[in-house]
C-alpha positions as CSV (number, residue, x, y, z in Angstrom):
1,X,-7.7,59.6,29.0
2,X,-5.5,62.5,30.7
3,X,-3.7,62.4,34.1
4,X,-6.5,64.5,35.4
5,X,-9.1,62.6,34.4
6,X,-8.0,59.1,35.9
7,X,-7.3,60.9,39.2
8,X,-11.4,61.9,39.5
9,X,-12.1,58.3,38.3
10,X,-9.4,56.2,40.3
11,X,-10.8,58.6,43.4
12,X,-14.7,58.2,42.7
13,X,-14.3,54.1,42.1
14,X,-13.4,54.4,46.2
15,X,-14.7,56.7,47.8
16,X,-14.7,57.4,51.8
17,X,-18.0,56.2,52.6
18,X,-17.9,58.2,55.8
19,X,-17.9,61.2,54.1
20,X,-21.2,60.5,52.1
21,X,-23.5,62.9,53.1
22,X,-26.4,64.0,50.5
23,X,-24.7,66.4,48.7
24,X,-21.5,64.6,48.2
25,X,-23.3,61.3,47.0
26,X,-25.0,63.5,44.2
27,X,-21.8,65.0,43.5
28,X,-19.9,61.2,43.4
29,X,-22.6,60.2,41.2
30,X,-22.5,63.3,38.4
31,X,-18.3,62.9,38.7
32,X,-19.1,58.9,37.8
33,X,-21.2,59.2,35.3
34,X,-18.8,61.9,34.1
35,X,-16.3,59.2,33.6
36,X,-18.1,56.9,31.8
37,X,-16.8,57.0,27.9
38,X,-19.3,57.8,25.0
39,X,-19.8,54.7,24.4
40,X,-20.8,53.8,27.6
41,X,-22.8,56.5,27.9
42,X,-24.7,55.7,24.5
43,X,-25.3,52.4,25.7
44,X,-27.0,53.6,29.1
45,X,-29.6,55.6,26.7
46,X,-29.8,53.0,24.3
47,X,-31.3,50.7,27.5
48,X,-33.1,53.2,28.9
49,X,-34.5,54.1,25.5
50,X,-35.6,50.0,25.1
51,X,-37.8,50.6,28.6
52,X,-39.5,53.6,27.5
53,X,-40.5,51.6,23.8
54,X,-41.8,48.5,25.6
55,X,-43.7,50.7,27.9
56,X,-45.1,52.6,24.9
57,X,-43.6,55.9,25.7
58,X,-42.3,56.4,22.0
59,X,-41.6,60.1,22.4
60,X,-39.6,59.0,25.4
61,X,-37.8,56.5,23.3
62,X,-37.0,59.0,20.8
63,X,-35.3,61.1,22.8
64,X,-33.4,58.5,24.6
65,X,-32.0,56.9,21.1
66,X,-31.5,60.7,20.0
67,X,-29.3,60.9,22.8
68,X,-27.8,57.6,22.4
69,X,-26.4,58.3,18.9
70,X,-25.2,61.9,19.9
71,X,-22.7,60.1,21.6
72,X,-21.8,57.4,19.6
73,X,-23.4,58.2,15.8
74,X,-22.6,54.7,14.7
75,X,-24.8,52.8,17.1
76,X,-26.4,50.9,14.6
77,X,-29.1,49.4,17.0
78,X,-29.7,53.0,17.9
79,X,-30.9,53.9,14.8
80,X,-33.2,50.8,14.3
81,X,-34.9,51.2,17.7
82,X,-35.7,54.2,17.0
83,X,-37.2,53.7,13.5
84,X,-39.4,51.0,16.0
85,X,-40.7,53.8,17.5
86,X,-41.3,55.9,14.8
87,X,-43.0,53.5,13.5
88,X,-45.1,52.4,16.6
89,X,-46.2,55.4,16.3
90,X,-47.2,55.7,12.8
91,X,-44.5,57.9,11.6
92,X,-43.5,55.8,8.9
93,X,-41.2,58.4,6.8
94,X,-39.1,58.9,10.2
95,X,-39.1,55.7,10.8
96,X,-37.9,54.8,6.8
97,X,-35.0,58.0,7.5
98,X,-33.5,55.6,10.9
99,X,-33.6,52.4,9.1
100,X,-31.9,53.7,6.2
101,X,-28.9,55.8,7.8
102,X,-28.4,52.2,10.2
103,X,-28.0,50.4,7.1
104,X,-26.4,53.3,4.8
105,X,-24.1,54.8,7.3
106,X,-23.0,52.2,9.6
107,X,-23.9,48.5,8.4
108,X,-24.9,48.1,4.8
109,X,-25.9,44.2,5.3
110,X,-27.9,45.4,8.9
111,X,-30.9,42.2,8.5
112,X,-33.1,44.0,10.8
113,X,-32.9,47.5,9.7
114,X,-34.0,45.5,6.0
115,X,-36.7,44.0,7.4
116,X,-38.1,47.0,9.9
117,X,-37.8,49.1,6.5
118,X,-39.9,47.1,4.5
119,X,-42.2,46.7,6.8
120,X,-42.3,50.4,6.9
121,X,-42.5,50.9,3.1
122,X,-45.6,48.7,3.4
123,X,-47.2,50.9,6.1
124,X,-46.1,54.0,4.1
125,X,-47.8,52.5,0.7
126,X,-44.5,52.2,-0.5
127,X,-45.0,49.1,-2.0
128,X,-42.2,49.4,-5.2
129,X,-39.5,50.0,-2.4
130,X,-40.6,47.5,0.3
131,X,-40.1,44.8,-2.5
132,X,-36.8,46.3,-3.3
133,X,-36.0,45.5,0.4
134,X,-37.9,42.2,0.2
135,X,-35.7,41.0,-2.8
136,X,-32.4,41.9,-1.2
137,X,-33.2,40.2,2.4
138,X,-34.4,36.9,-0.1
139,X,-30.7,36.8,-1.2
140,X,-29.7,36.4,2.6
141,X,-32.9,34.4,3.5
142,X,-33.6,31.9,1.2
143,X,-35.7,29.7,3.1
144,X,-37.5,32.6,4.7
145,X,-41.0,31.9,4.4
146,X,-41.8,35.3,6.1
147,X,-39.8,37.0,3.1
148,X,-42.4,35.7,0.4
149,X,-45.4,36.2,2.5
150,X,-44.9,40.1,2.8
151,X,-43.9,40.1,-0.9
152,X,-47.2,38.6,-1.2
153,X,-49.0,41.1,0.9
154,X,-47.2,44.0,-1.5
155,X,-48.3,42.6,-4.6
156,X,-51.9,42.7,-3.6
157,X,-51.6,46.1,-2.8
158,X,-50.2,46.4,-6.0
159,X,-53.0,44.5,-7.3
160,X,-51.2,42.6,-9.0
161,X,-52.6,39.6,-7.9
162,X,-51.1,36.9,-10.3
163,X,-47.2,37.3,-8.5
164,X,-49.1,37.5,-5.4
165,X,-50.5,34.1,-5.5
166,X,-47.1,32.9,-6.7
167,X,-45.6,34.6,-3.7
168,X,-48.1,33.0,-1.1
169,X,-47.7,30.2,-2.7
170,X,-43.6,30.0,-2.2
171,X,-43.9,31.2,1.6
172,X,-46.6,27.9,1.9
173,X,-43.8,26.0,0.4
174,X,-41.4,26.7,3.2
175,X,-44.4,26.8,5.9
176,X,-47.3,25.1,5.3
177,X,-49.0,25.7,8.0
178,X,-49.1,29.3,8.2
179,X,-52.6,30.0,7.6
180,X,-52.1,33.7,7.3
181,X,-50.7,33.1,4.0
182,X,-53.5,31.0,3.1
183,X,-56.2,33.4,3.7
184,X,-54.4,36.1,2.1
185,X,-54.0,33.8,-1.1
186,X,-57.8,33.2,-0.8
187,X,-58.0,37.0,-0.2
188,X,-55.6,37.4,-3.5
189,X,-57.6,34.7,-5.6
190,X,-61.1,36.5,-4.4
191,X,-59.2,39.9,-5.5
192,X,-58.4,37.9,-9.4
193,X,-61.9,36.9,-9.7
194,X,-61.4,33.2,-8.5
195,X,-64.5,33.2,-6.0
196,X,-64.4,29.3,-5.9
197,X,-60.4,29.1,-5.5
198,X,-60.5,31.5,-2.7
199,X,-63.6,29.2,-1.3
200,X,-61.5,26.5,-1.1
201,X,-58.3,28.0,0.4
202,X,-60.5,29.1,3.1
203,X,-61.9,25.6,4.1
204,X,-58.1,24.9,4.0
205,X,-57.7,27.7,6.2
206,X,-60.3,27.5,8.8
207,X,-59.6,23.5,9.3
208,X,-56.2,24.8,10.4
209,X,-56.9,27.5,12.8
210,X,-61.1,28.4,13.2
211,X,-60.1,31.2,15.3
212,X,-58.3,33.5,12.1
213,X,-61.3,36.2,11.7
214,X,-59.9,36.8,8.0
215,X,-61.2,33.7,7.0
216,X,-65.1,35.3,8.0
217,X,-64.5,38.0,6.5
218,X,-63.1,37.2,3.1
219,X,-66.1,35.0,2.9
220,X,-68.6,37.7,3.4
221,X,-67.0,39.7,1.1
222,X,-67.6,37.0,-1.4
223,X,-71.0,37.1,-0.4
224,X,-71.6,40.5,-0.5
225,X,-70.2,40.2,-4.8
226,X,-73.1,37.4,-4.6
227,X,-75.7,39.5,-3.4
228,X,-76.1,37.2,-0.3
229,X,-76.4,39.5,2.2
230,X,-77.5,37.4,4.9
231,X,-75.0,35.2,5.0
232,X,-72.5,38.3,4.5
233,X,-73.7,39.3,7.6
234,X,-73.4,36.4,9.5
235,X,-69.6,35.3,8.1
236,X,-68.4,39.4,9.1
237,X,-70.0,39.1,12.5
238,X,-67.9,35.5,12.8
239,X,-65.1,38.1,12.6
240,X,-66.5,40.7,14.4
241,X,-66.7,38.4,17.4
242,X,-62.9,37.3,17.3
243,X,-61.5,40.6,16.1
244,X,-64.5,43.2,17.7
245,X,-62.5,46.4,17.0
246,X,-60.9,45.7,13.6
247,X,-61.8,49.1,11.4
248,X,-62.1,47.1,8.4
249,X,-64.8,44.3,9.8
250,X,-66.7,47.3,10.9
251,X,-66.3,49.4,7.8
252,X,-67.4,45.8,5.6
253,X,-70.4,45.2,7.8
254,X,-71.6,48.9,7.4
255,X,-71.2,48.6,3.3
256,X,-73.7,45.4,4.0
257,X,-76.1,47.5,5.8
258,X,-75.9,50.1,3.2
259,X,-76.7,47.7,0.4
260,X,-79.7,46.2,2.8
261,X,-81.2,50.0,3.0
262,X,-80.2,49.7,6.9
263,X,-78.5,53.2,6.8
264,X,-78.1,54.0,10.5
265,X,-76.6,51.3,11.6
266,X,-74.8,51.4,8.6
267,X,-73.0,55.0,9.2
268,X,-72.1,53.3,13.1
269,X,-69.5,50.6,11.7
270,X,-68.3,52.9,9.1
271,X,-67.7,55.4,11.1
272,X,-65.8,52.9,13.5
273,X,-63.6,52.1,10.3
274,X,-62.5,55.6,9.9
275,X,-61.9,56.0,13.6
276,X,-59.6,52.5,12.8
277,X,-57.5,53.8,10.2
278,X,-57.9,57.1,8.8
279,X,-56.6,57.0,5.7
280,X,-59.0,54.0,4.6
281,X,-60.0,54.8,1.1
282,X,-63.1,51.9,1.2
283,X,-64.5,53.6,4.8
284,X,-64.2,56.8,3.3
285,X,-65.9,55.3,-0.2
286,X,-68.6,53.7,1.8
287,X,-69.4,57.1,3.5
288,X,-69.3,59.0,0.5
289,X,-72.3,56.1,-0.7
290,X,-74.1,56.7,2.7
291,X,-74.2,60.4,1.8
292,X,-75.5,59.1,-1.3
293,X,-78.1,57.9,-0.3
294,X,-79.0,60.1,2.1
295,X,-78.8,62.5,-0.9
296,X,-76.7,64.7,0.8
297,X,-74.5,65.3,-2.2
298,X,-71.9,67.6,-1.1
299,X,-71.0,65.3,1.9
300,X,-70.9,62.4,-0.6
301,X,-68.5,64.3,-3.1
302,X,-66.0,65.4,-0.1
303,X,-66.0,61.6,1.0
304,X,-65.3,60.1,-2.6
305,X,-62.6,62.6,-2.7
306,X,-61.2,61.7,0.0
307,X,-61.3,58.0,-1.0
308,X,-59.5,58.7,-4.5
309,X,-56.5,60.5,-2.2
310,X,-55.4,56.9,-0.9
311,X,-56.7,54.7,-3.4
312,X,-58.8,56.0,-6.5
313,X,-59.3,52.5,-8.4
314,X,-61.3,50.7,-5.5
315,X,-64.8,49.1,-7.2
316,X,-67.8,51.2,-7.8
317,X,-65.8,54.3,-6.0
318,X,-65.6,56.3,-9.7
319,X,-69.7,55.2,-10.4
320,X,-70.6,57.0,-7.1
321,X,-68.5,59.8,-7.6
322,X,-69.7,60.6,-11.0
323,X,-73.5,60.0,-10.1
324,X,-73.0,62.4,-7.6
325,X,-71.0,64.9,-10.3
326,X,-74.3,64.1,-12.2
327,X,-76.5,65.6,-9.0
328,X,-75.0,68.3,-8.4
329,X,-75.3,69.5,-12.0
330,X,-71.6,68.9,-13.0
331,X,-71.6,66.1,-15.8
332,X,-68.4,67.5,-17.7
333,X,-66.6,66.3,-14.6
334,X,-68.8,63.4,-14.1
335,X,-68.1,61.8,-17.4
336,X,-64.1,61.3,-16.7
337,X,-65.2,58.9,-13.8
338,X,-67.9,57.4,-15.7
339,X,-65.4,56.4,-17.8
340,X,-63.2,54.9,-15.5
341,X,-65.9,52.7,-14.2
342,X,-66.7,52.0,-17.6
343,X,-63.5,50.4,-18.1
344,X,-63.6,48.3,-14.8
345,X,-67.1,46.8,-16.5
346,X,-69.2,48.3,-13.9
347,X,-72.7,47.9,-15.5
348,X,-74.1,50.9,-13.5
349,X,-71.4,53.3,-14.4
350,X,-71.5,51.9,-18.2
351,X,-75.9,52.3,-17.8
352,X,-75.3,56.2,-16.7
353,X,-72.5,56.8,-19.0
354,X,-74.4,56.1,-22.1
355,X,-77.3,58.3,-20.6
356,X,-75.1,61.3,-19.9
357,X,-71.8,61.1,-21.8
358,X,-72.7,59.6,-25.2
359,X,-71.9,56.3,-26.8
360,X,-69.5,54.2,-25.1
C-alpha cells in the first residue's frame, strides 16, 4: 500500500468523534470499505452470500458470491457455495460449472466440490459423470457409506440393478443401520424382478424405522404388479400419510386408480405428480394412459412423447404409445413402439404387434 492509501486508512481508524455528523459518518464508512483488501471484501460478500443462501434467496446469494469472486477469483468456497445456490434453484448445469471451476481452477482435491458435483450430475441425469466423481471420492473416502450409497442410486438410474445392489451392500457393510440404503436395495431387487427379496429387505427396513415412507411406496408397487390393487392402495396411502406432498407417491396412487377405473381421482393424483416434478417420465406416461382411457388420443400422444423425452424405456410406455398411434390411424409409426414393448416381454404389446404389424 502506498503512503497515500495508508494515510486515509490510518486517519479513519481514529476519527474525531465530535465531528461525526450523518454525512461525515457515511463518508467514514465508505472510506473504511475502500481501505479493505480485495480478500477482505471477498470475505464480506461471501458471508452475506451465505446469509442469503440460508434464507433461500438464491438469486441474491448468486449475486453476492459473484461479487466475492470478482474480488478474489481463487476463492474456492465461493465457487462451491454459488454452485449450491444454483443447485437449490434447480439450475444444475450452472451448479456443475461452478463446482468444476472450484476443482480445476483452484483446488483439484477440494472434496466438498467433488461431492456436490456428484449430486448435481445425478440431479441432471448425468449418471456416468456422477459415478466418475464418486469413484474419485472413494479413493479419498474409502470408509464412506455415503459414496457407495450414492453410487447405488446412480446405478439404479442407469438400470444396472445388479451393480446397484452390490453398491448398496458395500454401503451397508459400513453402516448397517442406514434404512435408506436398505429400502433402495429393496427397490433395486424389485426393479430387477426379485419381489420376494425386495419384501424381505422392506421388512428389515420397517423393523429399523417404520416411519420411512418409501417402504410402503415400494410395497405398493409390488402389490400393483401383482394386481392386488386394494393392498397397493392401502400401502401407498401409508406412504402419503408420512410424506403427504411426495409427487412420486401421488403419481403411483394415480396409476393404481387408473388400473381400477377411478379416472377422476387418477387425474388429480397424476397432476400432483407432474406439479411436484415436471420432469417425471412416469407421471407423463400415466397422464397419457388417462387420456387414452378417456379416448382423447391426441392428448395421450403428447404426454407419451413428453414421457419419452425423459425416459423412453419405462414399462408399458411404448405399448400405450403404439396403441395410441393405432387409434390415430398411424400404424406405420406404431409398430416400432410396439416392437420395443415386445422386446420388453410385455404381453399386451406382443398381442397388438401381431395384430397390426405381423409375426414377431
